DRENVOVO-831443 format. One record per atom (N, C-alpha, C): x, y, z; atom name; residue in three letters. Coordinates in steps of 0.05 Angstrom, whole numbers, plus 5000, padded with zeros to 4 digits. Each point is the difference from the previous one (the first is absolute). Last residue first. Example, Ala and Ser with C-alpha at 12.3 -4.5 7.8 and 13.67 -1.06 7.14 Angstrom:
<pts>
5257 | 4955 | 5142 | N | SER $
5016 | 5024 | 5001 | CA | SER $
4985 | 5022 | 5014 | C | SER $
5006 | 4885 | 4999 | N | ALA $
4982 | 5024 | 5000 | CA | ALA $
5018 | 5024 | 5000 | C | ALA $
</pts>
This chain:
<pts>
5243 | 5208 | 5272 | N | ARG $
5022 | 4988 | 5018 | CA | ARG $
4993 | 4963 | 4983 | C | ARG $
4953 | 5084 | 4979 | N | ASP $
5024 | 4985 | 4981 | CA | ASP $
5018 | 4985 | 5012 | C | ASP $
4925 | 5039 | 5049 | N | ALA $
4992 | 4980 | 4981 | CA | ALA $
5021 | 4996 | 4982 | C | ALA $
5017 | 5063 | 5062 | N | PRO $
4997 | 4972 | 5016 | CA | PRO $
4993 | 4980 | 4981 | C | PRO $
5042 | 5087 | 4957 | N | HIS $
4976 | 4990 | 5018 | CA | HIS $
5003 | 4974 | 5004 | C | HIS $
5095 | 5061 | 4988 | N | PRO $
4968 | 4984 | 4988 | CA | PRO $
4980 | 4995 | 5017 | C | PRO $
5048 | 5098 | 5002 | N | GLY $
5019 | 4975 | 5004 | CA | GLY $
4974 | 4977 | 4985 | C | GLY $
4965 | 5088 | 5039 | N | VAL $
5024 | 4996 | 4988 | CA | VAL $
5010 | 4977 | 5001 | C | VAL $
4904 | 5061 | 4997 | N | THR $
5014 | 4977 | 5012 | CA | THR $
5021 | 4994 | 4990 | C | THR $
4929 | 5066 | 4977 | N | GLY $
5025 | 5000 | 5006 | CA | GLY $
5015 | 4982 | 5012 | C | GLY $
4902 | 4997 | 4974 | N | ILE $
5009 | 5017 | 5029 | CA | ILE $
5028 | 5002 | 5006 | C | ILE $
4961 | 4960 | 4914 | N | LEU $
4991 | 5023 | 5007 | CA | LEU $
5009 | 5019 | 5028 | C | LEU $
5040 | 4922 | 4969 | N | ALA $
5005 | 5021 | 4986 | CA | ALA $
4981 | 5024 | 5007 | C | ALA $
4983 | 4921 | 5039 | N | SER $
5029 | 5009 | 5006 | CA | SER $
5002 | 5028 | 4991 | C | SER $
4930 | 4949 | 4968 | N | GLU $
4992 | 5014 | 5022 | CA | GLU $
5022 | 5016 | 5018 | C | GLU $
5008 | 4942 | 4920 | N | TYR $
4992 | 5026 | 4991 | CA | TYR $
4999 | 5019 | 5029 | C | TYR $
5029 | 4914 | 5011 | N | ARG $
5018 | 5018 | 4987 | CA | ARG $
4992 | 5023 | 4994 | C | ARG $
4946 | 4933 | 5034 | N | GLY $
5011 | 5012 | 5015 | CA | GLY $
5022 | 5015 | 4988 | C | GLY $
4938 | 4969 | 4944 | N | VAL $
4986 | 5015 | 5010 | CA | VAL $
5019 | 5006 | 5028 | C | VAL $
5033 | 4935 | 4931 | N | VAL $
4999 | 5037 | 4992 | CA | VAL $
4990 | 5012 | 5021 | C | VAL $
4997 | 4904 | 5022 | N | ARG $
5018 | 5016 | 4999 | CA | ARG $
5009 | 5027 | 4997 | C | ARG $
4919 | 4950 | 4986 | N | LEU $
5001 | 5010 | 5026 | CA | LEU $
5025 | 5013 | 5008 | C | LEU $
4990 | 4959 | 4916 | N | LEU $
4975 | 5028 | 5000 | CA | LEU $
5006 | 5013 | 5033 | C | LEU $
5032 | 4916 | 4975 | N | ASP $
5022 | 5019 | 4982 | CA | ASP $
4984 | 5027 | 5010 | C | ASP $
4949 | 4925 | 5030 | N | THR $
5028 | 5012 | 5014 | CA | THR $
5016 | 5015 | 4991 | C | THR $
4922 | 4965 | 4954 | N | ALA $
4988 | 5017 | 5022 | CA | ALA $
5029 | 5014 | 5017 | C | ALA $
5027 | 4971 | 4896 | N | SER $
4984 | 4987 | 5028 | CA | SER $
4994 | 5022 | 5015 | C | SER $
5033 | 4995 | 4895 | N | ILE $
4996 | 5020 | 5026 | CA | ILE $
4980 | 4978 | 5016 | C | ILE $
5056 | 4989 | 4907 | N | VAL $
4981 | 4991 | 5013 | CA | VAL $
5005 | 5016 | 5027 | C | VAL $
5034 | 5007 | 4889 | N | GLY $
5006 | 4999 | 5024 | CA | GLY $
4975 | 4989 | 5022 | C | GLY $
5008 | 5011 | 4902 | N | ARG $
5023 | 5008 | 5012 | CA | ARG $
5008 | 5002 | 5027 | C | ARG $
4944 | 4947 | 4910 | N | VAL $
4999 | 5002 | 5031 | CA | VAL $
5029 | 5012 | 5009 | C | VAL $
4930 | 5016 | 4910 | N | ARG $
5032 | 4987 | 5015 | CA | ARG $
5001 | 5002 | 5023 | C | ARG $
4928 | 5040 | 4940 | N | GLU $
4992 | 4967 | 5015 | CA | GLU $
5024 | 4984 | 5005 | C | GLU $
4998 | 5102 | 4983 | N | ALA $
4993 | 4983 | 4975 | CA | ALA $
5008 | 4971 | 5000 | C | ALA $
5024 | 5033 | 5085 | N | ASP $
5011 | 5017 | 4984 | CA | ASP $
4996 | 4990 | 4969 | C | ASP $
4973 | 4980 | 5111 | N | THR $
5014 | 4996 | 4976 | CA | THR $
5000 | 5018 | 4982 | C | THR $
5000 | 4955 | 5112 | N | VAL $
5001 | 5027 | 4986 | CA | VAL $
5006 | 4994 | 4966 | C | VAL $
4944 | 4947 | 5080 | N | VAL $
5020 | 4995 | 4975 | CA | VAL $
5002 | 5033 | 4996 | C | VAL $
4969 | 4979 | 5105 | N | VAL $
4993 | 5001 | 4969 | CA | VAL $
5022 | 4998 | 4979 | C | VAL $
4960 | 4962 | 5112 | N | ARG $
5025 | 5009 | 4976 | CA | ARG $
4985 | 5009 | 4978 | C | ARG $
4949 | 4974 | 5077 | N | GLY $
5028 | 5005 | 5010 | CA | GLY $
5021 | 5007 | 4989 | C | GLY $
4886 | 5011 | 4992 | N | ILE $
5018 | 4988 | 4987 | CA | ILE $
5026 | 4999 | 5016 | C | ILE $
4905 | 5044 | 4993 | N | GLY $
5004 | 4976 | 5021 | CA | GLY $
5020 | 4983 | 4995 | C | GLY $
4968 | 5079 | 4958 | N | GLN $
4989 | 4968 | 4980 | CA | GLN $
5007 | 4983 | 5023 | C | GLN $
5015 | 5093 | 5029 | N | GLU $
4966 | 4995 | 4981 | CA | GLU $
5000 | 4972 | 4984 | C | GLU $
5080 | 5022 | 5045 | N | LEU $
4981 | 5010 | 5017 | CA | LEU $
4972 | 4988 | 4994 | C | LEU $
5075 | 5006 | 4941 | N | LEU $
5004 | 4978 | 5020 | CA | LEU $
4980 | 4996 | 5016 | C | LEU $
5003 | 5078 | 4952 | N | LEU $
4993 | 4977 | 4982 | CA | LEU $
5002 | 4974 | 5020 | C | LEU $
5034 | 5084 | 5035 | N | SER $
4962 | 4990 | 4995 | CA | SER $
4995 | 4987 | 4988 | C | SER $
5093 | 5011 | 5008 | N | ALA $
4982 | 4992 | 5023 | CA | ALA $
4976 | 5002 | 4998 | C | ALA $
5047 | 5028 | 4931 | N | VAL $
5005 | 4979 | 4999 | CA | VAL $
4982 | 4994 | 5028 | C | VAL $
5008 | 5082 | 4980 | N | GLU $
4978 | 4985 | 4981 | CA | GLU $
5000 | 4961 | 5008 | C | GLU $
5058 | 5067 | 5049 | N | GLY $
4973 | 4997 | 5005 | CA | GLY $
4978 | 4981 | 4985 | C | GLY $
5089 | 5009 | 4977 | N | ALA $
4996 | 4983 | 5019 | CA | ALA $
4978 | 5001 | 5009 | C | ALA $
5002 | 5030 | 4904 | N | THR $
5015 | 5010 | 5024 | CA | THR $
4998 | 4977 | 5010 | C | THR $
4999 | 4989 | 4894 | N | ALA $
4984 | 5005 | 5025 | CA | ALA $
5023 | 5001 | 5030 | C | ALA $
5036 | 4982 | 4905 | N | SER $
4994 | 5023 | 5011 | CA | SER $
4978 | 5008 | 5024 | C | SER $
5024 | 4910 | 4956 | N | PRO $
5023 | 5014 | 5019 | CA | PRO $
4998 | 5031 | 5005 | C | PRO $
4914 | 4935 | 4991 | N | GLU $
5019 | 5013 | 4982 | CA | GLU $
5020 | 5011 | 5021 | C | GLU $
4943 | 4920 | 5022 | N | ILE $
4989 | 5028 | 5001 | CA | ILE $
5023 | 5009 | 4980 | C | ILE $
4929 | 4908 | 5019 | N | THR $
5025 | 5001 | 4986 | CA | THR $
4997 | 5035 | 5010 | C | THR $
4953 | 4902 | 5022 | N | VAL $
4998 | 5028 | 5003 | CA | VAL $
5024 | 5012 | 5000 | C | VAL $
4960 | 4901 | 4954 | N | ILE $
5020 | 5015 | 5016 | CA | ILE $
4999 | 5026 | 5001 | C | ILE $
4960 | 4923 | 4963 | N | GLY $
4985 | 5020 | 5003 | CA | GLY $
5011 | 5014 | 5017 | C | GLY $
5018 | 4900 | 5010 | N | ARG $
4998 | 5014 | 4977 | CA | ARG $
4982 | 5035 | 5006 | C | ARG $
5055 | 4910 | 5064 | N | THR $
4981 | 5022 | 4993 | CA | THR $
5001 | 5017 | 4980 | C | THR $
5040 | 4894 | 5013 | N | MET $
5004 | 5030 | 5001 | CA | MET $
4980 | 5015 | 5002 | C | MET $
5004 | 4907 | 4990 | N | ALA $
5005 | 5008 | 5027 | CA | ALA $
4999 | 5027 | 5000 | C | ALA $
5012 | 4946 | 4920 | N | ASP $
4972 | 4988 | 5014 | CA | ASP $
4994 | 5012 | 5032 | C | ASP $
5078 | 5026 | 4941 | N | GLU $
4968 | 5014 | 4987 | CA | GLU $
4985 | 4985 | 5016 | C | GLU $
5085 | 4973 | 5017 | N | VAL $
4998 | 5018 | 5011 | CA | VAL $
4965 | 5014 | 4994 | C | VAL $
5016 | 4899 | 4986 | N | GLY $
5015 | 5023 | 4996 | CA | GLY $
4994 | 5019 | 5021 | C | GLY $
4993 | 4891 | 5023 | N | PRO $
4992 | 5028 | 4995 | CA | PRO $
5019 | 5017 | 4988 | C | PRO $
4994 | 4901 | 5017 | N | ALA $
5024 | 5017 | 4991 | CA | ALA $
4983 | 5025 | 4988 | C | ALA $
4986 | 4900 | 5066 | N | ARG $
4992 | 5025 | 4990 | CA | ARG $
5021 | 5013 | 4981 | C | ARG $
5015 | 4927 | 5071 | N | GLN $
4983 | 4993 | 4976 | CA | GLN $
4983 | 5011 | 4975 | C | GLN $
5066 | 5039 | 5070 | N | ALA $
5008 | 4970 | 4994 | CA | ALA $
4985 | 4983 | 4989 | C | ALA $
4991 | 5093 | 5056 | N | LEU $
4999 | 4996 | 4962 | CA | LEU $
5009 | 4972 | 4986 | C | LEU $
4998 | 5024 | 5101 | N | ALA $
4979 | 5004 | 4990 | CA | ALA $
4993 | 4990 | 4966 | C | ALA $
5085 | 5007 | 5043 | N | ARG $
4980 | 4972 | 5009 | CA | ARG $
4980 | 5006 | 4985 | C | ARG $
5052 | 5073 | 4989 | N | GLU $
5009 | 4977 | 4977 | CA | GLU $
4982 | 4977 | 5011 | C | GLU $
4978 | 5076 | 5055 | N | ILE $
4992 | 5003 | 4973 | CA | ILE $
5013 | 4973 | 4987 | C | ILE $
5035 | 5009 | 5076 | N | GLU $
4971 | 4993 | 5001 | CA | GLU $
4986 | 4998 | 4976 | C | GLU $
5080 | 5039 | 5009 | N | THR $
5012 | 4971 | 4994 | CA | THR $
4968 | 4985 | 5009 | C | THR $
5013 | 5093 | 4996 | N | ALA $
5003 | 4994 | 4971 | CA | ALA $
5002 | 4968 | 5004 | C | ALA $
4964 | 5074 | 5078 | N | ARG $
5028 | 4974 | 4990 | CA | ARG $
4989 | 4986 | 4977 | C | ARG $
4985 | 5100 | 5064 | N | PHE $
4991 | 4973 | 4979 | CA | PHE $
5018 | 4992 | 4996 | C | PHE $
4998 | 5040 | 5093 | N | SER $
5016 | 4999 | 4974 | CA | SER $
4984 | 4985 | 4979 | C | SER $
4988 | 4999 | 5096 | N | THR $
5002 | 5026 | 4994 | CA | THR $
5008 | 5006 | 4968 | C | THR $
4946 | 4913 | 5039 | N | THR $
5024 | 5006 | 5002 | CA | THR $
5006 | 5029 | 4993 | C | THR $
4926 | 4945 | 4997 | N | GLU $
5011 | 4999 | 5027 | CA | GLU $
5019 | 5009 | 5006 | C | GLU $
4944 | 5006 | 4915 | N | PHE $
4999 | 5013 | 5026 | CA | PHE $
5011 | 5010 | 5017 | C | PHE $
4989 | 4924 | 4933 | N | LEU $
5019 | 5026 | 4994 | CA | LEU $
5007 | 5020 | 5019 | C | LEU $
4938 | 4926 | 5015 | N | SER $
5031 | 4998 | 5005 | CA | SER $
5014 | 5021 | 4991 | C | SER $
4906 | 5015 | 4986 | N | ASP $
5015 | 4998 | 5023 | CA | ASP $
5021 | 4990 | 5012 | C | ASP $
4966 | 5001 | 4912 | N | ARG $
5002 | 5027 | 5012 | CA | ARG $
5008 | 4997 | 5031 | C | ARG $
4983 | 4921 | 4948 | N | LEU $
5033 | 5016 | 4991 | CA | LEU $
4999 | 5017 | 5022 | C | LEU $
4928 | 4936 | 4985 | N | GLY $
5003 | 5004 | 5022 | CA | GLY $
5036 | 5018 | 5009 | C | GLY $
4944 | 4970 | 4913 | N | PRO $
4983 | 5023 | 5017 | CA | PRO $
5013 | 5002 | 5026 | C | PRO $
5038 | 4980 | 4910 | N | ASP $
5006 | 4981 | 5020 | CA | ASP $
4985 | 5027 | 5023 | C | ASP $
5000 | 5008 | 4902 | N | VAL $
5019 | 4977 | 5005 | CA | VAL $
4994 | 4979 | 5023 | C | VAL $
4942 | 5084 | 4960 | N | HIS $
5003 | 4983 | 4984 | CA | HIS $
5021 | 4972 | 5007 | C | HIS $
4979 | 5075 | 5063 | N | ASP $
4976 | 4993 | 4977 | CA | ASP $
4997 | 4976 | 4984 | C | ASP $
5077 | 5034 | 5050 | N | THR $
4976 | 4992 | 5018 | CA | THR $
4977 | 4988 | 4986 | C | THR $
5072 | 5045 | 4951 | N | LEU $
5005 | 4970 | 5010 | CA | LEU $
4983 | 4990 | 5021 | C | LEU $
4987 | 5084 | 4964 | N | TYR $
4997 | 4978 | 4977 | CA | TYR $
5003 | 4983 | 5010 | C | TYR $
5013 | 5066 | 5057 | N | ALA $
4969 | 4999 | 4997 | CA | ALA $
4999 | 4976 | 4975 | C | ALA $
5093 | 5029 | 5024 | N | VAL $
4993 | 4980 | 5027 | CA | VAL $
4966 | 4992 | 4991 | C | VAL $
5045 | 5061 | 4947 | N | ILE $
5009 | 4975 | 4995 | CA | ILE $
4987 | 4972 | 5017 | C | ILE $
4976 | 5094 | 5000 | N | ASP $
4988 | 4991 | 4978 | CA | ASP $
5013 | 4970 | 5006 | C | ASP $
5038 | 5050 | 5062 | N | SER $
4971 | 5004 | 5010 | CA | SER $
4985 | 4980 | 4971 | C | SER $
5087 | 5039 | 4991 | N | ARG $
5011 | 4970 | 5013 | CA | ARG $
4966 | 4991 | 5007 | C | ARG $
5000 | 5055 | 4917 | N | THR $
5010 | 5005 | 5025 | CA | THR $
4992 | 4969 | 5009 | C | THR $
5010 | 5050 | 4901 | N | ILE $
4996 | 4982 | 5013 | CA | ILE $
5006 | 5000 | 5035 | C | ILE $
4956 | 5050 | 4897 | N | MET $
5019 | 5001 | 5031 | CA | MET $
4993 | 4986 | 5015 | C | MET $
4991 | 5036 | 4883 | N | GLY $
4990 | 4986 | 5024 | CA | GLY $
5020 | 5007 | 5033 | C | GLY $
5011 | 5023 | 4895 | N | VAL $
4986 | 4986 | 5006 | CA | VAL $
4977 | 4990 | 5024 | C | VAL $
5087 | 5072 | 4945 | N | LEU $
4979 | 4994 | 5026 | CA | LEU $
4975 | 4981 | 4986 | C | LEU $
5084 | 5015 | 4946 | N | SER $
4985 | 5007 | 5006 | CA | SER $
4978 | 4996 | 5020 | C | SER $
5090 | 4967 | 4953 | N | GLY $
4993 | 5020 | 5027 | CA | GLY $
4985 | 5010 | 5005 | C | GLY $
5014 | 4930 | 4926 | N | ASP $
5004 | 5037 | 4994 | CA | ASP $
5001 | 5014 | 5020 | C | ASP $
4975 | 4906 | 5018 | N | THR $
5029 | 5002 | 4989 | CA | THR $
5008 | 5030 | 4989 | C | THR $
4929 | 4999 | 5079 | N | ASP $
4999 | 4987 | 4968 | CA | ASP $
5026 | 5000 | 4991 | C | ASP $
4981 | 5011 | 5111 | N | VAL $
4998 | 5008 | 4974 | CA | VAL $
5010 | 4988 | 4974 | C | VAL $
4965 | 5015 | 5119 | N | VAL $
5003 | 4975 | 4971 | CA | VAL $
5003 | 5026 | 4984 | C | VAL $
5024 | 5031 | 5099 | N | PRO $
4981 | 5001 | 4972 | CA | PRO $
5011 | 4988 | 4982 | C | PRO $
5002 | 4982 | 5112 | N | ALA $
5017 | 5008 | 4973 | CA | ALA $
4983 | 5001 | 4975 | C | ALA $
5005 | 4990 | 5129 | N | GLY $
4989 | 4995 | 4969 | CA | GLY $
5015 | 5012 | 4972 | C | GLY $
5024 | 4990 | 5091 | N | HIS $
4977 | 4989 | 5010 | CA | HIS $
4990 | 4997 | 4972 | C | HIS $
5108 | 4993 | 5018 | N | VAL $
4976 | 5018 | 4994 | CA | VAL $
4985 | 4985 | 5003 | C | VAL $
5090 | 4973 | 5006 | N | ASP $
4983 | 5012 | 5025 | CA | ASP $
4986 | 5018 | 4997 | C | ASP $
5057 | 4944 | 4935 | N | GLN $
4999 | 5032 | 5003 | CA | GLN $
4990 | 5014 | 5017 | C | GLN $
4997 | 4899 | 4997 | N | GLU $
5031 | 5013 | 4990 | CA | GLU $
4995 | 5029 | 5006 | C | GLU $
4920 | 4964 | 5003 | N | GLU $
5009 | 4992 | 5024 | CA | GLU $
5026 | 5013 | 5006 | C | GLU $
4951 | 5002 | 4921 | N | LEU $
4984 | 5023 | 5014 | CA | LEU $
5018 | 4997 | 5024 | C | LEU $
5020 | 4937 | 4934 | N | LEU $
5012 | 5028 | 4987 | CA | LEU $
4986 | 5027 | 5029 | C | LEU $
4972 | 4902 | 5008 | N | GLU $
5025 | 5005 | 5004 | CA | GLU $
5007 | 5024 | 4990 | C | GLU $
4914 | 4991 | 4975 | N | ALA $
5006 | 4992 | 5036 | CA | ALA $
5026 | 5004 | 5003 | C | ALA $
4984 | 4996 | 4909 | N | ALA $
4987 | 5023 | 5013 | CA | ALA $
5003 | 5000 | 5029 | C | ALA $
5018 | 4925 | 4956 | N | ARG $
5020 | 5014 | 4995 | CA | ARG $
4994 | 5031 | 5008 | C | ARG $
4936 | 4935 | 5010 | N | LEU $
5025 | 4998 | 5017 | CA | LEU $
5022 | 5016 | 4988 | C | LEU $
4925 | 4999 | 4951 | N | LEU $
4999 | 5014 | 5021 | CA | LEU $
5019 | 4999 | 5025 | C | LEU $
5031 | 5004 | 4892 | N | SER $
4979 | 4984 | 5018 | CA | SER $
4995 | 5012 | 5026 | C | SER $
5013 | 5056 | 4918 | N | ALA $
5010 | 4989 | 5015 | CA | ALA $
4987 | 4976 | 5018 | C | ALA $
4974 | 5066 | 4922 | N | HIS $
5004 | 4969 | 4993 | CA | HIS $
5015 | 4990 | 5024 | C | HIS $
4992 | 5087 | 5004 | N | ARG $
4973 | 4994 | 4998 | CA | ARG $
5000 | 4970 | 4994 | C | ARG $
5081 | 5058 | 5047 | N | PRO $
4991 | 4988 | 4965 | CA | PRO $
4968 | 4991 | 5015 | C | PRO $
5047 | 5065 | 5068 | N | ILE $
4990 | 4975 | 4998 | CA | ILE $
4995 | 4990 | 4969 | C | ILE $
5057 | 5079 | 5061 | N | THR $
4983 | 4992 | 4977 | CA | THR $
4989 | 4975 | 4992 | C | THR $
5062 | 5076 | 5080 | N | VAL $
4991 | 4969 | 4988 | CA | VAL $
4972 | 5001 | 4986 | C | VAL $
5062 | 5088 | 5012 | N | ILE $
4972 | 4987 | 5009 | CA | ILE $
5007 | 4972 | 4988 | C | ILE $
5047 | 5095 | 5012 | N | GLU $
5019 | 4970 | 5000 | CA | GLU $
4975 | 4985 | 5005 | C | GLU $
4982 | 5094 | 4996 | N | PRO $
5008 | 4995 | 4977 | CA | PRO $
5008 | 4960 | 4994 | C | PRO $
4936 | 5058 | 5086 | N | ASN $
5030 | 4991 | 4993 | CA | ASN $
5001 | 4984 | 4970 | C | ASN $
4939 | 5090 | 5033 | N | ALA $
5000 | 4969 | 5000 | CA | ALA $
5029 | 4989 | 4990 | C | ALA $
4977 | 5084 | 5023 | N | LEU $
4992 | 4984 | 5022 | CA | LEU $
5002 | 4973 | 4994 | C | LEU $
5008 | 5076 | 4941 | N | ASP $
5026 | 5008 | 5020 | CA | ASP $
4991 | 4972 | 5022 | C | ASP $
4942 | 5008 | 4922 | N | ARG $
5024 | 4996 | 4999 | CA | ARG $
5021 | 4994 | 5019 | C | ARG $
4909 | 5041 | 5022 | N | ALA $
5011 | 4970 | 4997 | CA | ALA $
5023 | 4987 | 4985 | C | ALA $
5007 | 5096 | 5043 | N | ARG $
4987 | 4989 | 4987 | CA | ARG $
4995 | 4967 | 4999 | C | ARG $
5015 | 5096 | 5062 | N | VAL $
5010 | 4974 | 5001 | CA | VAL $
4977 | 4981 | 4975 | C | VAL $
5026 | 5109 | 5017 | N | ILE $
4984 | 4981 | 5002 | CA | ILE $
5007 | 4974 | 4994 | C | ILE $
5064 | 5078 | 5051 | N | ALA $
4983 | 4988 | 4979 | CA | ALA $
4978 | 4977 | 4997 | C | ALA $
5019 | 5066 | 5084 | N | PRO $
5017 | 4977 | 4991 | CA | PRO $
4983 | 5001 | 4972 | C | PRO $
5002 | 5086 | 5045 | N | HIS $
4990 | 4990 | 5005 | CA | HIS $
5013 | 4976 | 4985 | C | HIS $
5033 | 5099 | 5040 | N | MET $
4999 | 4975 | 4979 | CA | MET $
4983 | 4975 | 5007 | C | MET $
</pts>
């Protein structure tokens, strides 16, 4: 017997962090840091997807518009630091919309894990937003996809017990 086909709805974490489109860039950076995520969908007041904001988007915005030397200081440590952003934003108040990426690649909940993987590779992206009628249902990262590959392989060869990727 073969394992069941894994769908995007199964891979996507339903407890996703979303950022309101009118949030400040500082608040977005704080949320990403607090939630320990690299990116989050940006949503309108009705919950519809309008973009994606990532740590890289924030750093690029700040480097281009606030402090050209900021990129080096942020990456001297292993974690993204909202305090560095707070310092850089002391004289400005940009919003998420100023830095977010528009035209986000999405996938339907019924897509298979293989379709998700193909989309990530074809688009050269690290995460895809799962949407249903323009409403965010979850986000799937390349890491999420790798976890399921390990479980799927274990199921195919009949390994008993938890897969090392689940530890």
